[in-house]
N, C-alpha and C positions, 0 to 999 in steps of 0.2 A: 474226405470223411474224418471227422474229429474222433480221436481215440484216447481212451484213458490208458496211461502207461503204468504198469506195475513193476517193471524191471528195467534197470539201467546198468549197463556193463561197467566194469572197472575202467575201461577206456574213456567213457563219458565222464565218470567222476574225476579221472586224472586231468581231462581237458578243462573241466570246470575249475579245478584247483589251479591249473596252470594259468588260466585267464585271471583268476583272482590274485595270483602272485605277481602278475605283470605290473600291477600298481606298486608293489613293494620294490620291484626292479627299478621303476622310475623314481621312487622316493629315495632309494639309496644313491642314485645318480645325483639327485638334487642336493642331498646332504654333502656329497663329495665336492660338487661344484661350488657350493656356498660355504664350505668348511664349517658345517653344522653337525651337531651330534644327532644320531637317529633317535636319541631319547629326549630330545628337546620338544616338549609338548607344543609350545607356541609355533615352532617351525613346522611341526607336523600339521597343525591346523591350517597354516598358511599354504602348505603344499596341497592339502586336501581342497582348499578353496580355489587354488590355481588350476587344479585338475578335476574340478567338479563335473565337467562335461565328459571327460574320460571315465570317471567313476560311474556316471550315469549310463554310459555306453557299456561299461563292464557289467553293470547290474542287468541291463537288458540282455546281454550276451549270456549271462549265467542262467537267467530265467528261460531264455529260448533253448539253451542247451539241455536244461533239466527236462523240459517238455518235448525235446527232440523235434523242434520245429525245423522245417526245411530251410527257412531263411537264416537259421543260426550260423550257417557257413558264411554268409555275407557279413553278419555282425562280428563273427570271430575274425574274419579277414580285416575288417575296419579297426578292430581292437589291436591286432598285431601291427597293422600298418601305422597306426597312430603312435604306438610305442616305439617303433623303428624310427619314425620321423623325429620324435622328441629326442631320442638317444643320438641320432645323427646330428641334430642341432647342438646338443650338449658337447659332443665331440668336436664340433666346429669351434665352439667357444673355448673349450679346454680339452685338448687331445689327451686320451688316456689309453695306454696299451691294454690295461686290465678290462676297461669297459668295452673296448673294441673286441677283445676275445669273448667276453660275456655276450655281446651283441651278436657275434657270429653264432654262438651256441644257441642263443635265443631264437634266431631266425631258423636255424637248422631244426630245432625241436618243434617250432611252430609249423614248419612245413610238414614234418612227420605227423604231427597231430592232426593237421588239416586233412590229410589223406585217410587217417584212421576215422576221423569224424565223417567223412564222405562215405566210407564203407558202412559205418554204423547207421547212418540215416537211410541208406539204401537197403537195410536188412528187410527181408520179406515180412517178418512178424511185426514191423512197424508201418507197413504199407499194405493197404487192402488190395490194391491192384485193380480196383474198379471204382466207379462213381455213379451217381444217380443219372448221369447223362449217357451212360453206356447204351449202345444199340441193343444189346442182348442182356439178359437178366441173370447174373451179371456177366456170364461167359457164354461164348458160342459152344465150346466143348467143355463138358463137365467131367471131372474125376471125383467120383463119390468117395467120401471118407467118413469115418465114425470117430467120435471123441468119447472116451470113457474115463470117468473120474477114478482115480486110484483110492480115494477115500470112501466112495460109495458105489452103488451099481448104476448111478445116473449115466445115461448115454444119449448123445444127440447125433443126428446125421447131417452132414453138410457136404460141401465140395470145395476143392482148392481154387483159389483166385490168384494166389501169388506164392512163390516158393524159391528157395535157394538151398545150398548145402546145409545151412545152419538152422533153418526153420521154414515155416509156411504160414499162410493166412487162410482161414476157413470162413466161408459164408454159409450160414444156416438160417432157417426160418423159425427155429426154436430158441427160446431164451435159455440161458445157462448161468448159474452163479459161478463166476470165473475168478474172483479175487484169490490170488495165491494158489491156484489149483494145479496140482500135479496130475497129468493125464496120460493116457495111452492113445496114440493115433493109429487107427487101422485103415488101410487103403486096399480096396479090392481092384485089381487091375490085370486084365488078360488072364483071368482064371487063377490068379495067385494073390494071397493076402500078405501085405507088408505091414509090420508093426514097429512103432517107434515111441519111446518114452519122451515126454516133453513137459513143458511148463507154460501155462497161458500167461503171457506177459503184456498183452494189450487187448482191448475190446472197445466196441462202440457203445454209445449211451444206452442203446436198447438191449445190449448183452446178447446179440445173436451173431456178431462177427468177431472172430478171435484171431490173435496172433499167437503162434506157438513156437517157442524156442526149444530146440531139441536138446535132450540130456543124454550124455554117453552112458550106456549101461552094457553089461556083458551080453554079447550077441547070442540069442537062443533060436533065431530063425531069420527069415528075410526081414530086413529093416529098411529104413529110409534111404540109406546109402545105396542099397541094391536098387530100389525103386528109382532113385534120382539118376543113377547110371543108365537104367533102361530107357527112361523118357528122354534123356540127353541123346542116347544113341538113335532113338526114333525121331529126333529132331523137334521134340516138343519144347517150346519156349513160351514164357509168359507173354511176351510182346505179341506173339503170333496168335495167341488164343483170346486176346481181349476183343 
């Protein structure tokens, strides 16, 4: 399902910045290897021309990361691998302790960001948890929920299709104006109501399927954490309900 994304965490923005700065990392290496100033415009243009395919790959990576595409992990890995290969070749031509240390830090940070990216892409509010090919519409077992806008009295009813500790995804047959909406999620389960403040961070084109990222507020009753612990103890898992 194609989703419109309204929110990107600081993690995603940091990864995008890191990917963009990887070219600067390579450019500085080239300037050291060729004894050129980083302020030399002609040299800069030559480096850009030499690394045009890498820059193109970086551009694709930035776009895929911005739109939180699942294949962005592959593009990210190719960008990092390319940078490591170029750096290793430069070290082979002219060994430098400084560049070796920087390369080690670069690989370490890259590995760390890869795992953070993997976590972000798996967030429930970016993944509907169902498709048009599902046998059931869209879940065999439904957990009814209500979404109420904090700005108006507008309310829609739907049910959970995906969830984790940080958020959930709601399927509804009613349209809802979602852009930048702060909402309250109410779930009735086993005779008890659980309420949680959140923000709609994604939706489909038809505006009836929503991803909700939870916002921490002062607890006044049973909230999502209580509900999440209960369904975990009962053995409810998204994979088993699809």
